[in-house]
C-alpha positions as CSV (number, residue, x, y, z in Angstrom):
1,M,17.3,-33.1,15.2
2,F,15.3,-34.3,12.2
3,L,12.2,-36.3,11.5
4,S,12.4,-39.8,10.1
5,W,9.9,-42.7,9.9
6,R,9.9,-46.2,11.2
7,K,7.4,-49.0,10.6
8,S,6.0,-50.7,13.7
9,K,3.0,-52.7,14.7
10,L,1.1,-49.5,15.0
11,G,1.9,-48.4,11.5
12,F,4.2,-45.6,10.5
13,L,5.3,-43.6,13.6
14,P,7.4,-40.5,13.5
15,K,10.9,-41.1,15.0
16,L,13.0,-38.2,16.3
17,K,16.8,-38.7,15.9
18,K,19.2,-36.5,17.7
19,E,22.8,-36.0,16.8
20,H,25.7,-34.1,18.4
21,L,23.7,-33.0,21.4
22,P,25.5,-32.8,24.7
23,G,24.9,-35.6,27.2
24,V,23.2,-37.9,24.8
25,D,24.8,-40.5,22.6
26,S,24.8,-39.7,18.9
27,G,22.1,-41.6,17.0
28,S,19.7,-42.1,19.9
29,E,16.1,-42.0,18.9
30,I,12.7,-41.3,20.4
31,V,9.3,-42.4,18.9
32,I,6.3,-40.1,19.3
33,P,3.4,-42.2,20.8
34,S,0.7,-42.7,18.2
35,H,-2.1,-41.4,20.4
36,F,-0.3,-38.0,20.6
37,L,-0.6,-37.6,16.8
38,C,-3.4,-35.9,15.0
39,P,-5.1,-38.4,12.6
40,I,-5.4,-35.7,10.0
41,S,-2.0,-33.9,10.0
42,L,0.0,-36.8,11.6
43,D,1.8,-34.1,13.7
44,L,2.1,-33.8,17.4
45,M,-1.1,-32.3,18.7
46,K,-0.9,-28.8,20.2
47,D,-4.5,-28.3,21.1
48,P,-6.3,-31.8,21.2
49,V,-10.1,-31.6,21.0
50,I,-12.7,-34.4,21.0
51,L,-15.2,-34.5,18.2
52,S,-18.8,-35.7,18.7
53,T,-17.8,-39.2,17.4
54,G,-15.3,-39.5,20.3
55,I,-12.1,-39.2,18.2
56,T,-9.5,-36.7,19.2
57,Y,-7.9,-34.3,16.7
58,D,-5.7,-31.2,16.8
59,R,-8.1,-28.2,16.8
60,E,-6.5,-26.4,13.8
61,S,-6.7,-29.5,11.6
62,I,-10.3,-30.5,12.4
63,E,-11.5,-26.9,12.1
64,K,-9.9,-26.7,8.6
65,W,-11.6,-30.0,7.8
66,I,-15.1,-28.8,8.8
67,E,-14.6,-25.3,7.2
68,G,-13.7,-27.2,4.0
69,G,-17.3,-28.4,3.8
70,N,-16.7,-31.9,5.3
71,F,-19.5,-32.9,7.7
72,S,-18.2,-36.4,8.7
73,C,-15.6,-37.7,11.0
74,P,-12.3,-38.2,9.1
75,V,-11.6,-41.5,10.9
76,T,-15.0,-43.2,11.5
77,K,-16.7,-41.6,8.4
78,Q,-19.8,-41.0,10.6
79,D,-22.0,-38.0,10.0
80,L,-21.3,-35.3,12.7
81,M,-24.3,-34.7,14.9
82,S,-22.6,-31.7,16.5
83,F,-19.7,-29.5,15.5
84,D,-18.8,-28.7,19.1
85,L,-15.1,-29.3,19.9
86,I,-14.4,-30.4,23.5
87,P,-10.9,-29.8,24.8
88,N,-9.1,-33.0,25.7
89,H,-7.3,-31.7,28.8
90,T,-6.1,-35.1,29.9
91,L,-4.4,-35.9,26.6
92,R,-3.0,-32.4,26.4
93,R,-1.3,-32.7,29.8
94,M,0.1,-36.1,28.8
95,I,1.6,-34.5,25.7
96,Q,3.1,-31.7,27.8
97,D,4.6,-34.1,30.3
98,W,6.1,-36.2,27.5
99,C,7.6,-33.0,25.9
100,V,9.2,-32.1,29.3
101,A,10.5,-35.7,29.8
102,N,12.2,-35.5,26.4
103,H,13.5,-32.0,26.6
104,S,17.0,-33.2,26.1
105,Y,16.1,-34.2,22.6
106,G,15.3,-30.6,21.8
107,I,11.5,-31.1,22.1
108,E,9.9,-27.9,23.5
109,R,6.9,-28.1,25.8
110,I,3.7,-27.1,23.9
111,P,2.0,-24.1,25.6
112,T,-1.4,-24.5,27.2
113,P,-3.8,-23.3,24.5
114,R,-6.2,-20.4,25.3
115,I,-9.9,-21.1,25.1
116,P,-11.2,-19.8,21.7
117,V,-13.4,-16.7,21.8
118,T,-17.1,-17.3,21.2
119,P,-19.6,-15.3,19.1
120,Y,-21.4,-14.4,22.3
121,E,-18.3,-12.8,23.8
122,V,-17.6,-10.8,20.7
123,N,-21.2,-9.5,20.5
124,D,-21.1,-8.6,24.2
125,V,-17.9,-6.6,23.8
126,C,-19.2,-4.9,20.6
127,S,-22.3,-3.8,22.6
128,R,-20.2,-2.4,25.3
129,I,-18.1,-0.5,22.8
130,A,-21.2,1.0,21.3
131,V,-22.4,2.1,24.8
132,A,-19.0,3.6,25.7
133,T,-18.9,5.5,22.4
134,Q,-22.3,7.0,23.0
135,R,-21.2,8.1,26.5
136,G,-17.9,9.5,25.1
137,D,-16.0,7.2,27.5
138,S,-12.7,7.0,25.7
139,K,-10.9,5.1,28.5
140,R,-13.5,2.3,28.6
141,C,-13.6,2.2,24.9
142,S,-9.8,1.8,24.7
143,E,-9.9,-1.1,27.1
144,L,-12.6,-3.0,25.1
145,V,-10.8,-2.3,21.7
146,G,-7.6,-3.7,23.3
147,K,-9.6,-6.9,24.2
148,I,-10.7,-7.3,20.6
149,R,-7.2,-6.7,19.4
150,N,-5.8,-9.4,21.7
151,W,-8.5,-11.9,20.5
152,A,-7.7,-11.3,16.9
153,R,-4.0,-11.8,17.4
154,E,-4.3,-15.1,19.3
155,S,-5.4,-17.2,16.4
156,E,-6.9,-17.1,12.9
157,R,-10.0,-18.8,14.3
158,N,-10.5,-16.0,16.8
159,R,-9.9,-13.4,14.0
160,R,-12.6,-14.9,11.9
161,C,-15.0,-15.0,14.9
162,V,-14.3,-11.3,15.5
163,V,-14.9,-10.4,11.8
164,N,-18.1,-12.4,11.6
165,G,-19.3,-10.8,14.8
166,G,-19.8,-7.4,13.1
167,T,-16.9,-5.8,14.9
168,G,-16.0,-3.7,11.8
169,I,-19.1,-1.5,11.8
170,V,-19.0,-0.9,15.6
171,L,-15.3,0.1,15.4
172,A,-15.9,2.3,12.4
173,A,-18.8,4.1,14.2
174,S,-16.5,4.6,17.3
175,F,-13.7,5.9,15.0
176,E,-16.1,8.4,13.4
177,H,-17.4,9.6,16.7
178,F,-14.1,10.3,18.5
179,A,-12.6,11.7,15.3
180,G,-15.4,14.2,15.2
181,V,-15.0,15.1,18.9
182,S,-11.2,15.8,18.8
183,I,-8.4,14.1,17.0
184,E,-5.7,15.5,19.2
185,K,-7.5,14.6,22.4
186,H,-8.3,11.0,21.4
187,V,-5.3,10.3,19.1
188,G,-4.2,7.2,21.1
189,L,-7.7,5.6,21.0
190,L,-8.1,6.4,17.3
191,E,-4.8,4.8,16.4
192,E,-5.8,1.7,18.4
193,I,-9.2,1.5,16.7
194,L,-7.5,1.9,13.3
195,L,-5.1,-0.9,14.0
196,V,-7.9,-3.3,14.9
197,L,-10.0,-2.2,11.9
198,V,-7.1,-3.2,9.6
199,C,-7.2,-6.7,11.2
200,V,-10.9,-7.2,10.7
201,F,-11.2,-6.1,7.0
202,P,-13.2,-6.5,4.9
203,I,-16.1,-4.7,6.7
204,S,-19.6,-3.9,5.6
205,I,-20.6,-1.0,3.3
206,E,-22.3,0.7,6.3
207,G,-19.0,0.5,8.1
208,L,-17.1,1.9,5.2
209,S,-19.5,4.8,4.9
210,K,-18.6,5.8,8.5
211,L,-14.9,5.6,7.7
212,G,-15.7,7.7,4.6
213,S,-17.3,10.5,6.5
214,A,-15.7,14.0,6.6
215,D,-14.5,13.6,10.2
216,S,-13.1,10.1,9.6
217,L,-11.3,11.1,6.4
218,K,-9.8,14.1,8.1
219,C,-8.4,11.9,10.8
220,L,-7.1,9.3,8.3
221,V,-5.2,12.0,6.4
222,S,-3.8,13.5,9.7
223,F,-2.3,10.0,10.4
224,L,-1.1,9.8,6.7
225,V,0.9,13.0,7.0
226,G,2.1,12.3,10.5
227,K,5.5,10.8,11.5
228,N,4.3,7.7,13.3
229,L,4.8,4.8,10.9
230,S,2.1,2.3,12.1
231,P,-0.8,4.7,11.9
232,K,0.5,6.0,8.5
233,Q,0.6,2.4,7.2
234,N,-2.9,1.6,8.5
235,A,-4.4,4.9,7.2
236,V,-3.2,4.4,3.7
237,F,-4.6,0.8,3.7
238,V,-8.0,2.1,4.8
239,L,-8.0,4.9,2.2
240,K,-7.2,2.3,-0.5
241,E,-10.1,0.1,0.6
242,L,-12.5,3.1,0.6
243,L,-11.5,4.0,-3.0
244,L,-11.8,0.4,-4.1
245,V,-15.4,0.4,-3.0
246,D,-16.6,3.9,-4.1
247,Q,-14.8,6.5,-6.1
248,R,-17.0,9.2,-4.7
249,Y,-14.6,9.5,-1.8
250,V,-12.1,11.0,-4.2
251,D,-13.8,14.3,-4.1
252,S,-13.8,14.4,-0.3
253,L,-10.1,13.4,-0.2
254,A,-9.1,15.9,-2.7
255,A,-10.5,18.7,-0.5
256,I,-8.2,17.7,2.4
257,E,-4.8,19.4,2.4
258,G,-1.8,17.2,2.3
259,V,-3.2,13.9,1.0
260,S,-1.4,14.0,-2.4
261,E,1.9,14.9,-0.8
262,A,1.5,12.1,1.8
263,L,0.7,9.4,-0.9
264,V,3.7,10.4,-3.0
265,S,6.0,10.4,0.0
266,I,5.1,6.8,0.8
267,I,6.4,5.8,-2.7
268,R,9.5,8.0,-2.4
269,E,10.3,6.7,1.1
270,P,8.7,3.3,1.3
271,L,7.5,2.1,4.7
272,C,6.9,-1.5,3.5
273,P,5.7,-3.2,0.3
274,S,2.0,-3.3,1.5
275,A,2.0,0.4,2.2
276,T,3.5,1.2,-1.2
277,K,0.9,-1.0,-2.9
278,S,-1.9,0.7,-1.0
279,S,-0.5,4.2,-2.0
280,L,-0.2,3.3,-5.7
281,T,-3.7,1.8,-5.7
282,A,-5.1,4.9,-4.0
283,I,-3.4,7.2,-6.6
284,F,-4.7,5.0,-9.4
285,Y,-8.3,5.5,-8.4
286,M,-7.8,9.2,-7.7
287,I,-6.7,9.9,-11.3
288,L,-9.4,7.7,-13.0
289,P,-11.6,9.8,-15.3
290,S,-13.8,12.1,-13.2
291,E,-14.5,15.8,-12.8
292,I,-11.4,16.4,-10.8
293,S,-9.1,13.7,-12.3
294,E,-7.1,16.2,-14.3
295,K,-6.6,18.5,-11.3
296,M,-5.4,15.5,-9.2
297,T,-3.1,14.3,-12.0
298,M,-1.5,17.7,-12.4
299,K,-1.0,17.8,-8.6
300,F,0.7,14.5,-8.6
301,M,3.0,15.4,-11.5
302,E,4.0,18.7,-9.7
303,L,5.1,16.5,-6.8
304,G,7.5,14.5,-9.2
305,L,5.4,11.4,-9.4
306,V,6.3,10.5,-13.0
307,S,10.1,10.4,-12.5
308,Q,9.6,8.7,-9.1
309,L,7.6,5.9,-10.7
310,L,10.0,5.4,-13.6
311,D,12.9,5.2,-11.2
312,F,10.8,2.8,-9.0
313,L,10.1,0.6,-12.0
314,V,13.7,-0.3,-12.7
315,D,13.8,-3.1,-10.1
316,A,10.2,-3.3,-8.7
317,E,8.7,-6.7,-8.0
318,K,5.7,-8.0,-10.0
319,S,2.7,-6.6,-8.0
320,L,4.3,-3.2,-7.5
321,C,5.3,-3.0,-11.1
322,E,1.8,-3.6,-12.3
323,K,0.4,-0.9,-10.0
324,A,3.0,1.6,-11.0
325,L,2.4,1.0,-14.7
326,G,-1.3,1.4,-14.1
327,V,-0.8,4.8,-12.6
328,L,1.5,5.8,-15.5
329,D,-1.1,4.7,-18.0
330,G,-3.7,6.9,-16.3
331,I,-1.2,9.9,-16.4
332,C,-0.7,9.3,-20.1
333,D,-4.3,10.3,-20.7
334,F,-3.3,13.9,-20.3
335,K,-1.1,16.0,-22.5
336,Q,1.1,17.2,-19.6
337,G,1.6,13.6,-18.5
338,R,2.8,12.5,-21.9
339,E,5.2,15.5,-22.0
340,K,6.7,14.4,-18.7
341,L,7.2,10.9,-20.0
342,Y,8.8,12.2,-23.3
343,Q,11.3,14.2,-21.2
344,N,12.5,11.2,-19.1
345,A,15.2,9.0,-20.7
346,L,14.0,5.9,-18.8
347,T,10.5,5.9,-20.3
348,I,10.8,4.0,-23.6
349,P,13.6,1.6,-22.5
350,L,11.6,0.6,-19.4
351,L,8.3,0.1,-21.2
352,V,9.9,-2.1,-23.9
353,K,11.9,-4.1,-21.3
354,K,8.8,-4.8,-19.2
355,I,6.8,-6.3,-22.1
356,L,6.7,-10.1,-21.6
357,R,9.0,-9.8,-18.6
358,V,6.6,-9.2,-15.7
359,S,3.1,-10.4,-16.3
360,E,0.2,-10.2,-18.8
361,V,-1.3,-7.2,-16.9
362,A,2.1,-5.4,-17.0
363,S,2.5,-6.1,-20.7
364,E,-0.9,-4.7,-21.5
365,Y,-0.2,-1.5,-19.5
366,C,3.2,-1.1,-21.2
367,L,1.6,-1.5,-24.7
368,S,-1.1,1.0,-23.8
369,I,1.4,3.6,-22.6
370,L,3.6,3.1,-25.7
371,L,0.6,3.4,-28.0
372,K,-0.5,6.7,-26.3
373,L,3.1,8.1,-26.7
374,C,3.5,6.9,-30.3
375,K,0.2,8.2,-31.7
376,S,-0.3,11.4,-29.7
377,G,0.3,13.8,-32.6
378,E,2.6,15.7,-30.3
379,K,6.2,16.8,-30.6
380,G,7.8,13.7,-29.0
381,E,5.8,11.2,-31.0
382,D,8.4,10.4,-33.8
383,E,11.3,10.1,-31.3
384,A,9.3,7.7,-29.2
385,R,8.6,5.5,-32.3
386,V,12.2,5.5,-33.3
387,E,13.5,4.6,-29.9
388,A,10.9,1.9,-29.4
389,A,11.8,0.3,-32.7
390,Q,15.5,0.5,-31.9
391,L,14.9,-1.3,-28.6
392,G,13.1,-4.2,-30.2
393,A,9.5,-3.3,-29.4
394,F,8.3,-4.6,-32.8
395,Q,9.8,-8.0,-32.2
396,K,8.4,-8.2,-28.7
397,I,4.9,-7.2,-29.8
398,I,5.0,-9.8,-32.5
399,V,5.7,-12.4,-29.8
400,L,2.9,-10.9,-27.8
401,L,0.5,-11.4,-30.7
402,Q,1.7,-15.0,-31.2
403,V,1.3,-16.1,-27.6
404,G,-2.3,-15.0,-27.8
405,C,-4.2,-11.9,-26.8
406,G,-7.8,-11.0,-27.3
407,G,-10.3,-8.1,-27.4
408,D,-8.9,-4.6,-26.9
409,M,-5.4,-6.0,-26.3
410,K,-5.3,-7.5,-29.8
411,D,-6.5,-4.2,-31.4
412,K,-3.7,-2.3,-29.6
413,V,-1.1,-4.8,-30.7
414,T,-2.2,-4.5,-34.3
415,E,-2.2,-0.7,-34.2
416,M,1.2,-0.6,-32.5
417,L,2.7,-2.9,-35.1
418,K,1.5,-0.7,-37.9
419,L,3.1,2.3,-36.3
420,L,6.5,0.6,-35.9
421,N,6.5,-1.3,-39.2
422,L,7.9,1.8,-41.0
423,Y,11.0,1.7,-38.7
424,K,11.8,-2.0,-38.1
425,D,14.0,-2.5,-41.3
426,R,15.7,0.9,-41.2
427,L,17.1,0.9,-37.7
428,D,19.6,-1.2,-35.8
429,C,18.1,-2.8,-32.8
430,I,19.6,-2.3,-29.3
431,D,19.4,-5.1,-26.7
432,S,16.5,-4.0,-24.5
433,S,17.7,-6.3,-21.7
434,M,20.6,-4.0,-20.8
435,H,20.7,-2.8,-17.2
436,F,20.3,0.9,-18.2
437,K,24.0,1.6,-17.2
438,F,24.2,4.4,-19.7
439,L,21.0,6.1,-18.6
440,K,21.0,8.6,-15.8
441,K,18.3,8.5,-13.2
442,S,16.5,11.7,-12.2
443,F,18.0,11.8,-8.8
């Protein structure tokens, strides 16, 4: 079945043509009645609603129109006196009957849409969750959280309504309360709350402060080190969001046993790309300059993070590559980190290869790491310069300068060119686009 178009007295109407279907002649056609089509999307309406001007639209299309800042009717151009959308049940039943009558053409009956949740309903459930939390009624709280989860999953409109209703802070407060009472006793409820919290992000600063409390962090780390994949994925996402907002949570996290091991294990044994990105982002913020950054960096290196990231970079996609390079750049600020990079055969070839191959951000990180390795004044400095020059780093950095870079990036490019200029004419270049077939990975 495919969609074609035929001109008629009513204009252009979609025409469905069916081929090679049992019981129907090849080439038979069916035209969708014009009043079944949304005036905006020109598609068959799934949830027809009437606007204040009396024109019927598909709910999804007209909601996008209004949310885009349009306050007039798309057909009549009249200003909207009200934004209320009234379900057109009669037309919806006609569309459903038409779908059933043409089932042999492969047309499926549109499901009866659920009534969208209202802000009043969201506020009412949030109030009940707050009361149930104060009473310590975990069973009632679980029922209400499940209701919010179902609303958020039904449609994007419902999810926005749930988010705008302040659900995040209520759920965060409930999470903090039951985590403080007993993680083992309320583990099911806490996992359910965490699942819904991930759906309603971003949440307010007040809500994040409750998730960043000692009890909440302890619970999040317990999920992070656990074996259940869904809570682990949700926990690392929330930890990443906390560190994005305020680095003060680093000190609290560092004091909890097992968090470093859990973050590295997510990179070593990926759950999904989003979890890996969250883990890399969390590590990046944990090693940023602070009173405990050196301690955290040493801990991550002891867990084999450097070699793991280099192996990971060989075929990582753009976003993951940028985040991994950002972490390596932070590790390079410490002498022990540079020593680890000098010792790995993949370091210089990977850094040179990624310049101009991934993104501007990745190129900047690669250049920053190379510069730190080539002007450290340490034992591996000369070898790093020679290898970078052999792999064509000088030529790539020249191109980087030509395509345009400003500020700190330009200063780094100039400094790196000066360091490599001594070697560019005395060494034979090696094709840096090779697939590292002669290099051994650390595993």
